[in-house]
C-alpha positions in Angstrom: 202.0 115.6 162.5 199.3 113.1 163.1 198.7 109.6 161.7 194.9 109.9 161.7 191.9 112.0 162.8 191.7 110.1 166.1 195.4 110.9 166.6 194.6 114.6 166.0 191.7 114.5 168.5 193.9 112.8 171.1 196.7 115.3 170.6 194.3 118.3 170.8 192.7 117.0 174.0 196.2 116.3 175.5 197.4 119.9 174.8 194.1 121.3 176.2 194.7 119.3 179.4 198.2 120.7 179.7 197.3 124.3 178.9 194.0 124.5 180.8 193.8 121.8 183.4 190.5 123.3 184.8 188.7 122.4 181.5 187.3 118.9 181.3 187.4 117.3 177.9 185.4 114.3 176.6 185.8 112.5 173.3 182.8 111.3 171.2 180.0 112.8 173.3 176.5 111.7 172.3 174.0 114.4 171.5 170.3 113.6 171.1 168.5 114.6 167.9 165.0 115.6 169.0 163.5 115.8 165.5 164.4 112.1 164.8 164.7 110.5 168.2 168.2 109.6 167.0 171.6 110.7 168.2 174.9 112.0 166.8 178.3 112.4 168.4 180.5 115.5 168.8 184.2 114.7 168.5 185.2 116.6 171.6 183.4 118.4 174.3 185.2 121.0 176.4 183.5 121.7 179.7 184.4 124.8 181.7 183.0 126.4 184.7 180.6 128.7 182.8 180.6 127.4 179.1 180.9 124.5 176.9 182.7 124.3 173.6 182.2 121.5 171.1 185.0 120.7 168.6 184.6 118.8 165.4 187.7 117.6 163.6 188.5 116.8 160.0 192.0 115.5 159.0 191.9 115.2 155.2 195.1 113.8 153.9 196.9 113.6 150.6 199.6 110.8 150.3 202.8 111.7 152.1 205.5 109.7 153.7 208.4 110.9 155.8 209.9 111.4 159.2 208.7 114.3 161.4 208.5 115.5 165.0 210.9 115.7 167.9 211.0 111.8 168.1 211.7 111.5 164.4 208.6 109.4 163.9 207.8 107.7 160.6 204.6 108.6 158.9 202.9 107.1 155.9 199.7 109.0 155.2 197.2 107.5 152.7 195.3 109.8 150.4 191.5 110.4 151.0 191.3 111.6 147.3 187.6 112.6 147.3 188.0 116.3 148.1 184.3 116.9 147.3 183.3 114.6 150.2 186.0 116.3 152.4 184.3 119.7 151.8 180.8 118.2 152.4 182.1 116.7 155.7 183.5 120.0 156.9 180.3 121.9 156.1 178.3 119.2 157.8 180.4 119.7 160.9 179.5 123.4 161.0 175.8 122.5 160.6 176.1 120.0 163.5 177.8 122.6 165.6 175.1 125.1 164.9 172.6 122.6 166.3 174.7 122.3 169.4 175.2 126.1 169.9 171.6 127.0 170.8 172.4 128.6 174.2 174.6 131.6 174.9 177.0 129.4 177.0 177.6 127.0 174.1 179.9 127.5 171.2 181.8 125.3 168.7 184.9 125.0 166.6 185.1 123.3 163.3 188.8 122.4 162.7 190.2 121.1 159.5 193.8 120.1 159.0 195.1 119.0 155.6 198.0 118.7 153.2 195.7 118.6 150.2 196.0 122.0 148.5 192.9 121.4 146.5 190.9 122.3 149.6 192.5 125.8 150.2 193.1 126.7 146.6 190.3 128.6 144.7 189.1 127.0 141.4 190.7 128.5 138.3 188.9 131.2 136.4 186.7 129.6 133.8 186.8 126.2 135.4 183.6 124.2 134.9 181.2 124.1 137.8 181.5 121.0 139.9 178.7 119.2 141.8 180.3 120.5 145.1 180.7 124.1 144.0 178.5 125.4 146.9 180.7 123.6 149.3 184.1 125.0 148.2 186.1 126.0 151.3 189.1 127.8 149.7 190.8 130.8 151.2 188.6 133.9 151.4 185.3 132.0 150.6 182.2 132.9 152.5 179.6 130.1 153.4 176.0 131.0 154.1 172.5 129.9 153.6 171.4 126.8 151.6 174.2 124.9 149.9 173.1 122.6 147.1 174.9 119.6 145.8 174.9 119.8 142.0 171.9 121.7 141.0 170.0 120.5 144.1 169.3 117.2 142.5 170.7 115.2 145.4 168.7 116.4 148.5 170.6 114.2 151.1 173.7 116.4 150.6 171.8 119.8 150.9 173.1 121.7 153.9 171.6 124.9 155.4 173.7 127.2 157.5 172.1 129.5 160.0 175.0 131.9 160.1 177.7 133.3 157.7 181.3 132.0 157.8 184.3 133.7 156.2 186.9 131.1 155.7 190.6 131.6 156.3 193.5 129.2 156.1 196.7 129.2 158.2 200.0 127.5 157.8 200.4 124.5 160.2 203.7 122.8 159.2 206.0 122.1 156.3 207.5 118.7 155.8 210.0 117.5 153.3 208.8 116.2 149.9 205.7 116.5 147.8 202.5 117.4 149.6 204.5 118.3 152.7 202.7 121.6 153.2 200.0 121.3 155.9 197.4 124.0 156.6 194.5 124.3 158.9 191.2 126.2 159.1 189.5 126.9 162.4 185.9 128.2 162.1 184.1 129.4 165.2 180.3 128.7 165.6 177.9 130.5 167.8 178.1 131.8 171.4 181.0 133.7 172.9 
């Protein structure tokens, strides 16, 4: 369990340090954007002797409260509620990682952890099309090419993927009470 996305990032980096002490890890690494003279930040950079892996995290929460973990720690997760923006954020992470993965010795991992089943559940047959339909990230979905928000009427949310990604969800943990099922999706981008 994690209290926040920053808590997830810290936990991941700590486990990485324990399992692979030869890999250096850095949080919030600035990356220049040549086309705009701006910059963006990668959540975590893993630096090994012959390759670099960038990791982007999303921790999208539905309301849940309880006690979990070996220390019986209390958690009170607030709901993000806007699943459409959660999907947009995850796809944006993949696009950001594609920009990073321009050399054979660079790859990336987009990691999403959630207890909001709306993210992994496919829409019901006959359901009306939503503005974020191109951005659906449910089990078995394939993302590729240009993804439009609505009918393409809001250009700032258009995302274009260079590769094709088949999405698969895995169980992470089960906690007591409503919304206690946590799942994750790990999507590899580029390189080895």
